[in-house]
C-alpha positions as CSV (number, residue, x, y, z in Angstrom):
1,M,99.3,85.4,81.8
2,V,99.6,89.1,80.8
3,R,102.8,90.2,79.0
4,V,103.7,93.9,79.5
5,M,106.5,95.8,77.7
6,T,107.5,99.4,78.5
7,W,110.0,101.4,76.4
8,N,111.2,104.9,76.0
9,I,111.6,104.8,72.3
10,R,113.2,108.4,71.8
11,T,110.9,108.9,68.9
12,G,112.6,106.1,67.1
13,V,116.0,107.9,66.9
14,G,118.7,105.3,67.1
15,N,122.5,104.9,67.9
16,D,125.0,104.9,65.3
17,P,126.9,101.5,65.6
18,T,130.2,103.1,64.5
19,S,130.4,106.3,66.5
20,P,129.6,106.7,70.2
21,G,127.0,109.4,70.7
22,K,126.0,109.8,67.1
23,R,122.4,109.4,66.5
24,T,120.7,107.8,63.4
25,P,117.3,108.9,61.9
26,P,114.0,107.6,63.3
27,D,113.3,103.9,62.4
28,L,109.9,102.9,63.5
29,E,110.1,99.7,61.6
30,R,113.0,98.6,63.9
31,I,110.9,99.7,66.9
32,A,108.1,97.5,65.7
33,R,110.3,94.6,65.0
34,V,111.6,94.6,68.6
35,I,108.1,94.8,69.9
36,Q,106.9,92.0,67.6
37,T,109.6,89.7,69.0
38,V,108.0,90.1,72.4
39,N,104.4,89.6,71.4
40,P,103.1,91.6,74.3
41,D,99.5,92.2,75.5
42,I,100.3,95.7,76.5
43,V,103.0,98.0,75.1
44,A,103.6,101.3,76.9
45,L,105.8,103.8,75.1
46,Q,107.4,107.1,76.0
47,E,108.8,109.9,73.9
48,V,106.4,109.5,71.0
49,D,105.9,112.2,68.4
50,R,103.0,113.2,66.3
51,G,103.2,115.5,63.4
52,R,106.7,117.0,64.3
53,E,109.0,118.1,61.7
54,R,112.0,116.5,63.5
55,T,110.3,113.1,62.8
56,L,109.2,113.8,59.3
57,G,105.7,114.8,60.5
58,V,104.8,111.2,61.1
59,D,101.9,110.3,63.4
60,Q,104.1,107.8,65.2
61,P,101.4,106.1,67.4
62,E,99.2,105.6,64.4
63,F,102.1,104.3,62.3
64,L,103.3,101.9,65.0
65,G,99.6,100.6,65.5
66,G,99.4,99.9,61.8
67,L,102.7,98.1,61.6
68,L,101.8,96.0,64.8
69,R,98.1,95.6,64.0
70,M,97.3,96.9,67.4
71,D,94.9,99.5,68.8
72,Y,96.5,102.5,70.4
73,R,95.8,105.4,72.7
74,Y,97.9,108.5,72.9
75,G,98.5,111.4,75.3
76,P,100.3,114.4,74.1
77,N,102.1,116.0,77.0
78,L,103.6,118.7,74.9
79,V,101.7,120.5,72.1
80,D,103.2,123.4,70.3
81,D,103.6,124.8,66.8
82,E,105.9,122.0,65.9
83,G,103.4,119.2,66.8
84,E,102.8,116.9,69.7
85,Y,105.1,114.9,71.9
86,G,104.0,112.4,74.5
87,I,103.2,108.8,75.6
88,A,101.3,105.9,74.2
89,I,99.7,102.5,75.0
90,L,99.3,99.9,72.2
91,T,97.4,96.6,72.5
92,P,95.9,93.8,70.4
93,H,92.9,93.8,72.8
94,P,89.9,96.0,73.2
95,V,90.4,99.2,75.0
96,R,87.3,100.0,77.1
97,A,88.2,103.3,78.6
98,F,91.0,105.9,78.2
99,H,92.1,109.0,80.1
100,H,94.9,111.5,79.5
101,E,96.0,114.1,82.2
102,L,98.8,116.4,82.5
103,L,100.8,116.3,85.8
104,P,101.5,119.5,88.0
105,G,104.4,121.4,86.5
106,V,106.3,124.7,86.5
107,S,106.2,127.4,83.9
108,G,109.2,127.0,81.5
109,W,109.6,123.2,82.1
110,E,108.5,120.5,79.8
111,P,105.0,119.4,80.5
112,R,104.6,115.9,81.9
113,G,101.6,113.6,82.1
114,Y,100.1,110.2,82.3
115,I,97.7,108.1,80.3
116,E,95.3,105.4,81.7
117,A,93.6,102.7,79.8
118,V,91.3,99.8,80.8
119,I,92.0,96.9,78.5
120,D,89.8,93.8,78.1
121,I,92.5,91.0,78.0
122,P,90.8,87.6,77.2
123,G,91.1,85.2,80.3
124,A,92.5,88.0,82.4
125,E,89.7,90.3,83.2
126,Q,89.9,94.0,82.6
127,V,93.4,95.4,83.3
128,T,94.1,99.1,84.1
129,V,97.3,100.4,82.6
130,V,98.9,103.7,83.7
131,N,101.8,105.0,81.6
132,T,103.9,108.0,82.5
133,H,107.2,109.9,81.8
134,L,108.4,111.9,84.7
135,Q,110.6,115.1,84.9
136,V,114.2,115.3,84.3
137,A,116.9,118.0,84.6
138,F,120.5,118.4,84.9
139,G,122.8,120.5,87.2
140,E,121.1,123.3,88.9
141,G,117.6,122.2,88.0
142,E,117.8,118.7,89.5
143,D,116.3,119.8,92.9
144,E,113.2,121.1,91.1
145,A,112.9,118.0,88.9
146,A,113.2,115.8,92.0
147,R,110.3,117.7,93.6
148,Q,108.2,117.3,90.5
149,R,108.9,113.6,90.4
150,R,107.8,113.2,94.1
151,E,104.5,115.1,93.4
152,S,103.9,113.2,90.1
153,S,104.9,109.7,91.4
154,A,102.3,110.1,94.2
155,I,99.6,111.0,91.7
156,V,100.2,108.1,89.3
157,A,100.7,105.6,92.2
158,Q,97.3,106.6,93.6
159,R,95.7,106.1,90.2
160,V,96.9,102.3,90.4
161,L,95.8,101.8,94.0
162,E,92.3,103.3,93.3
163,A,91.8,101.1,90.2
164,E,89.3,98.3,90.3
165,G,90.8,94.9,89.5
166,P,94.3,94.2,88.2
167,A,96.2,97.4,87.6
168,L,99.8,98.3,86.7
169,L,102.1,101.4,86.3
170,T,104.7,101.8,83.6
171,G,107.0,104.4,82.6
172,D,110.3,106.3,82.4
173,F,110.6,107.6,85.9
174,N,113.9,109.5,85.3
175,A,115.2,108.2,88.7
176,E,116.0,104.9,90.4
177,P,112.7,103.5,91.7
178,T,114.3,102.9,95.1
179,V,115.3,106.5,95.7
180,G,113.6,109.1,97.7
181,D,112.0,110.9,94.7
182,L,109.8,107.9,94.0
183,D,108.9,106.9,97.6
184,A,105.2,107.0,96.7
185,L,105.8,104.0,94.4
186,S,106.6,101.8,97.4
187,A,102.9,101.2,97.9
188,L,103.0,99.1,94.8
189,E,105.1,96.1,93.9
190,D,108.3,96.7,91.9
191,A,108.3,93.9,89.3
192,W,112.1,93.8,89.0
193,I,112.6,93.5,92.8
194,S,109.9,90.8,92.9
195,V,112.0,88.5,90.8
196,G,115.6,89.9,91.0
197,S,117.1,92.3,93.4
198,E,117.6,96.1,94.0
199,S,120.6,96.0,91.8
200,G,120.7,95.1,88.2
201,G,117.8,95.6,85.8
202,K,119.6,98.7,84.3
203,T,117.9,100.3,81.2
204,F,119.8,103.6,80.5
205,P,121.7,104.5,78.4
206,A,121.4,101.9,75.8
207,T,124.4,101.8,73.6
208,P,126.4,99.4,71.5
209,F,129.6,100.7,73.3
210,G,129.1,99.9,76.9
211,D,126.6,98.8,79.7
212,P,123.7,100.7,81.0
213,E,124.3,102.6,84.1
214,T,120.9,103.1,85.9
215,R,117.4,101.6,86.2
216,I,114.9,104.4,85.4
217,D,112.4,102.3,83.4
218,A,110.2,100.1,85.4
219,V,106.8,98.3,86.0
220,F,104.8,98.4,89.2
221,V,101.7,96.4,90.0
222,N,99.0,96.2,92.6
223,S,98.0,93.2,94.7
224,R,95.9,91.6,92.1
225,F,99.1,90.6,90.1
226,R,101.7,88.0,90.7
227,V,105.0,88.8,89.0
228,E,106.3,85.7,87.2
229,D,109.3,87.3,85.3
230,C,110.9,90.6,84.7
231,R,113.7,91.2,82.3
232,V,115.5,93.9,80.4
233,L,115.6,93.2,76.6
234,R,119.2,93.8,75.7
235,D,120.6,92.7,72.4
236,E,122.2,94.0,69.3
237,E,119.0,95.5,68.0
238,T,117.8,97.1,71.3
239,A,121.2,98.6,71.7
240,L,120.7,100.6,68.5
241,A,117.0,101.2,68.5
242,S,116.9,104.0,71.3
243,D,118.7,105.3,74.3
244,H,116.8,103.1,76.6
245,Y,116.3,99.4,76.8
246,P,112.9,98.0,77.1
247,V,111.5,96.1,80.1
248,V,109.3,93.0,79.6
249,V,107.2,91.7,82.5
250,E,105.1,88.5,82.8
251,L,102.2,88.7,85.1
252,G,99.8,86.3,86.6
253,I,96.3,87.4,87.9
254,L,95.4,86.5,91.5
255,E,91.8,86.0,92.7
256,S,90.3,89.1,94.4
């Protein structure tokens, strides 16, 4: 069995329990505590800082890796004078290969990308993990963001389809997986729909003051996996830890 967790941690910035919309300083120890309760084989994180002043210059993937006693790989999608901002994969198992690539974008928009790791999980063969964080916009920019999501989702889905052996895709897709922006992902198995339904599984926004409204965080797998369970981790701690709830998936491996 392979246990996978995907989570947009918003750089560890939390939610104030007494004031809706108010944020609290980064708390990576809380992020690590939540992850430890799951005991995952693979952790895929989005919105992770490295060396940025807003998060006190901390190398967040390294810090979390140390707290969790996990190896990590990091892909900085945004690099500027303030530091780096990107996505990470953590695992207690050996990482045999790693790749980071930026996705096609438009000048003036925040760069997006994906990371890909091949992980040697005992008793489960080598597993390929692709982790991404797709484009978002509001108002007049939404049509362009949707166009970028369509193009990017086709690229990351193809990485999973071309992988040898068991492979999966994790991420914050910034759209419901069943909408047109993400049609390319229909070539893979949506873990939530495999065990639940098209409704439910909502992950955003996480807040102690109400229920999440949409499912934009998800896990997709290729035909070498059997989805045993998929759940959104909602409790008092995850309602405070980020503006997204984490998704946890249990996977069995099928013979080729």
